[in-house]
N, C-alpha and C positions, 0 to 999 in steps of 0.2 A: 188708197194707202200706198205711198212710193215704197219701192224696194229699201228694205233695210231700216224702215221706220218703224215704231211702234206706239201705240197710243199710251200715255203714262197714266198708270192707275192713279186717280186722284183721291178716291174714298179710303178710308182706313178698312171698311170690310174686304173691298176688292183687293188691297195690299196684303192684307192678311191671309186672305184665300190663295194668293199666289204662293206666298211663303209656304202654306200648308200643303198646296199641291206639290211645291218643291220637295218637301219633306216626304210625302208619298213617293214620288218618283225616286229619290235618293234611297228610300228603303227598297223600292223594286230593284234598282240597280244592285244593292248589296246582295238580295236574295239571288240575282241572277249570276253574279261574280262568285258567290258561296258556292253554288251548284256546280259551276265551271271547276273551281278549285277542288271541290270534294270529288268530282270525276276524274282528277287527275291523281286523286290519293293525297291531296294536301289537306291540312287542317287550318283554314284561314282564321286570322284574328279579325276582331270588329274594326280595327283601326285600319288593317289593311283593305277590308271590304269598302270602307267609307271612302278610302283615298283612291278610288279607281279613277283612271282619267275621265270615263263617262260621268261619275259623279261630280268629279270637281268642275268640268265643263257645265253640268248643269246648275251647279251654284252659281257660277259666273255668269252665265246666261241669264238666270233669273235676276240675279243683281242689277245687271245692265238694263233689264226690262223695267225693273223697279225704279231704279236711279235713286235720286234723293240718299236720304240717310242710310239706306240700305246698302247702296252702292259706296257711299262713302266710308261706312265701317269695313267694308270689303277692302276699301284702299288702305285705311288706317292700318289695318291688320295683316296687310301684305307688303308693308315696306320691308326694304332688305336689310334694315340694322335692327336687330335685336327683335326678330319676330316672334309672335307667340304661335303662329300657325306652322304646320311642317311644311318644308320646302314643296313638297308635291302639290299642294294645294295654293300655297303663297304665289308660286309661279304662274299659276293659270289666272289667279285673282289679279295679279300685276297689270293684266291688258286692261282691267278696268280703270287704271289711272287717267287715261287720257281719251277714253272712247266710250260713248254710249250710243244707243239706238235714237235718232232725231225724232221728234215729233211729227205726225203726220199734217200737212199743210192746212188741213181744216180746223185741227186743235190749234195750230199756230195761229192761224188768223183770228180765232176767238179771244186768245191771248192778248193779241195786239189791240182788238177793239175794246176789250175791257180795260186796258192800260191807258189807251191814247183817244178812245172814242171812236165812233163810227167812221169820222173823216180823217182817221190817222195817217192815210197816205198823202195828205197836203203837205206835211214836214219834208217828204223825200221826193227827189226828182227820180229815183231808182231804189227798189228794195228786192234784194234776191232771197227767194223764199227756201233755196237750198242752202242748209247750214254749211259754214265753214269747218266747223267742229261742233261735237256732241259730247259733253262729258258728264259730271255726276250730278249737278244742280240746275244746269242750264246749257243751251246751245249758243253758238255765235253766228250771226249773219253779217253778210255785207251790204251796205247801203251807201247812198249818195244822198247828202242832205240837199235840201232845196237851193242852197248857196252854192251847190256843186262840190262840197267837201267829202272825201272818202271816209266811210264811218265803219267802226265794228260795232255791233249791237248784240248785246248779250241778253238772252231772254230766259228767265227762269221757267223750269216746267211747273204746270199748275199742280196745287195740293202739296208741294214740297213742304212748305212750312209746317202745316197741319199735320204732316206724317212723321216728322223728324223724331219725337220721342216714342212713338210707338214702332217705328221701324228699328230703330236702335235696340228697343227692348226686344222685338221679334228676333232680330238678328242675334241678340245674346242668348235668346232661348235655343236657337238653332246651334250655336256653339256649343251650349251646355248640353243638350241632350245628345249632340252627335259624339260627344266625348272627343272632339278635336283640342280642347283646351283642358289640361288636367284640372281636376276638382279643387287642388290645393292651390291654384293660383286665382288671386282676387283680381279681376279686370274690371270691377264695378266703377274703378275711379276713372279708367280710361272712357269708359262708356258714358258716363255722367259729363266728362270734358268733351267727348265726341258731341253729345247733345249741344253743349253751350257753344262749342266750336261751329256747328252746323248752323243754329239758329243765327249766329253772327255773320257766316258766309252767306246765307239766304236772304240778308238785308243789304240789297244793292246800295242803297243810300250810304250805309255805313262803309261798303267798299268804296264807293265813290270818295268819301271822306278820307279814307286811308291812303287812296291813290293821290289825292291832292296834297296830303301831308307829306308822301314819300317824294312826290315831285319837287316840293318846296326844300326837302332836306337834301336832296340831291344836288340841287341849284343847276348850274350851267355845266354840268359835268360833260367833257366830250366823249365820254366813253360810253354812256347810257342814254336810252331812249325809254321814256315813259309816256303812255298814251294821256292825251287830254280828255278830261271829262266834259260831257254836253249836259250841264246841269238842267238846261230846260226841257229836255226829253227824257232824263233818268228819273225813274220811280224805285219803289221798294223791289219791284220784280224785273225791271229792265234797265241795264246799265249802257249808256252810250257814249263811245270813246273815239276818238281819232283812230283812223286805221294806221297800223305801223308795219310796213314792209320787213320781213326777215324769214329766215330758214330754219328748220329744225335744228337744235344745238348739235344733235348727234351727228349730223351731216359734216361737222367739222372733223370728223374721223379720218378722211381724206385729205385733209389740208395739211401743210406744212406743220412740222413739230413747233416751230417758234410761234406760229399762229394759235395752235393749241394750247401751248404754254401760257401765251399772253391772255387768252380769254379765260382759263382757269384761274390765273393771277388776279384778273380783274375781279372775279366773282368771290374769291377768298377775302381780297381787300374789301369788297362791298360788305361781305359777312361782318367784318369787324368794325367798320363804319356803322352799319345797322345796331351792332351790340352795343359799341362803347359810344358812339356820338347821337346817332338818331334815337337810339333806345326803342326803335321800332323795327321789328324783324318779321319779314315775309316767311314764314315758317314751313310753306308747303314745298317739299323737295321734288315735286314732280318735275321732269325736265321738260314737259310741255309750257311750263311758265317761263321759259327762256327762248327766245329766237336771236338769231345773229345775222345781221346786215353785212354781207361781204363787201357790199361796195363802200360803204362808209365805215366798215370795220367797228360798228357799235353793237353793243348787246341791247336788245328789246327786253323789256321787263313786263311781264304781264300777270294779271290775277292777284289782287291783292285782298282777297276775302279772308285769308288766312293770317293776316298781321296781327301781330301781338304787341302791346306797349310792354316795356320792362323797367321796373324801377332802377334807381341808381343804385340802390343796396344789391340787386340781382346783378346788375352790370357789373359793378365793383367785385362782387363775388367771383365771377368768372375771370375778372382780371388778375386776380389773386390766385385763382385756381391756376390758370395758364402759367403764370410766373413761378408757382410752386414745382408745376409738372416739369418744368425745364429742368429744375435741379434734383427732382424725384424727393422734394421734402414733403414726406408722407404726413407730418404733424401740420405742416401749413396747408397741405392739400385738403385734410380733414376739415381744418378750421373753415376753409373757403366754402367746402361742399355745406358745410352746416350754415353758413350765412346765407348759401343759395336757397337752402330749405331741404337739403338732405338729411337723414338720420334724426328726423323730428319723431319717429316712432321708435319703438323698443328694437334694437337691433343687436345680434349677436356678433361677437368679435370677428368670426369667419366672414360674415356677411358684410362687415364694414371692410376687411380686408379685401374681399372680392371687389367692391365698388371701387376701392382706390387702385386695385389692380387694372380694372376695367378702363378708368380715367386715364392711368399710365399708358395703357395700351392705345387708347384713341389720341394720345398726346404725341404719339410716334412722328407724324410729319413735323409737328413744332420742335421737337428735339434735335431735328436733323439740321444741321447748320450749313446747308446748301440746298439746291434744288432737289426736291423729295420726287423720286421717280414713282408716281402712282401706278403706272403699266406695268411695273415689275414687283408688284407686292400683292399679297393676299390680305392686306388689312382689313378690307371691309368685311371679308368673311371671318376673320379672327375675332372682329369686334362683334360681328352678329352670333358667333358661338359662344363668346363671353357672355353676351347680355341675355341669350336664350338659357344659359347654364345657370346664370344668376337668378333669373326669374323662375325657372322650372324647379331647378334642382334646390336652390336656397330660399325659395319662396319670399324673395324680396321684390317682386315686380311691381307690388302695388305702392312701394314707398316713395319712389322719385317724385317731386312736385311736378304737375302739368306743365308749368312754364318750361321747365329744363326738359321734360320729354320731347315736347315740340322744338325746342332750340337743337336738341341732340339729333332729331330727325332731319333737321335742315343741314345739319353738320355732316351727319351720315350720307345725305343725298349728294353733297358736295364732293365727297370722297369716292362715291360711287361714279359720279360723273366724272371726275378727274381720271379714275380708272378707265372708263368706257374711252375717254379720248388719249389715254396713254400720255397724260400731260407730265410735265415735271414743273414743280414749283417750289420756290423758297417760301414756305409758309411762315416760317421763322421770321424771315426779314420783314415779311408784310405785317405780322404781329407785333413786333419790336417797339413801333411808335407808340403802342397803347399800353405797353407794360409799366409806364411811368404814371403815378397817380395824379400827375399834374395835367394829363390830356383832358 
């Protein structure tokens, strides 16, 4: 087995055993930490004991080993906008977003035989067994088609589909018994949605369909590059695409201010096109889903498993919400939120006002009638704190519709990226063409 690789546990029993052993080691770590604090004359709390760096690392390492749903739930719960998890654990779980342990070559070769047959190598002039990247559901390899074209081959880990529901339930159990999430918070809706989202993401034929739809929606845009699907080699568990050159988006941090501003402007413009024109939004805010080609100055868009179709009613609701937020018309904002699907359950006046205040806060860049300096604001932190207060203190976390939650994570991810790049973007000017009902 190569260094850094680990066999993906493919059976439910072995996967549950992994989580059970994790619980045992976390408990052992708590006892050791408690003994250390008592020796210093301190009385430790259960939460303090659980969130030791050692325990957080154990959780992150185990989820990286399990991959699949367990790792994806770790990713969902460690996003930076409105987290449920305490920052100490969320920070360490965040490293799961773009990395996992690759499969050993023997297991990989078996997957390739299962999908393409014993003579699978006849399709390629070259296939590199060392992956370019390993993430939560699959890993990506470079290959060359027998016609010489360079390819990116995304291969799903074995057993992922069968483990999704049980893994999500197991992680939920871990969260519940650990005390990491307050008992009053109803996060079952997210877990149900996580299962549905994961089943969709685990269907590479579905992702290939989204990818083609997205390419068609973008048309001949000179600013973006989307890989081309090789349908004859794509299966439910392997997605074969053209290889697209690009560097990690965070590398733009060292580039000129104008280039950083331009790239973020393109991403915000793309968001509005997704929501109002395509009505097809790639909702995963992972920075690794974007690359930048410095030679062509084009943005490369990757990973379309988390795409969601939005209805015209939903899209128009956000058009009305953004327009109302610009003038801080709370009555119009409440009407738009109701159309989107908020306030469908019993809600207290204080909770409703907290939601409106949170939307008002998130709309800060839209209300700024010039370039908004994301590098000089703590907006993402304030949104996170307000969202967490709403969910934890006002017990309202379970109410927002799933479609809105995923869209808000996308918006929050763009805010975070803009802050990381210290970009200045006139978001209001990019939104303005869509505020007319005639678009």
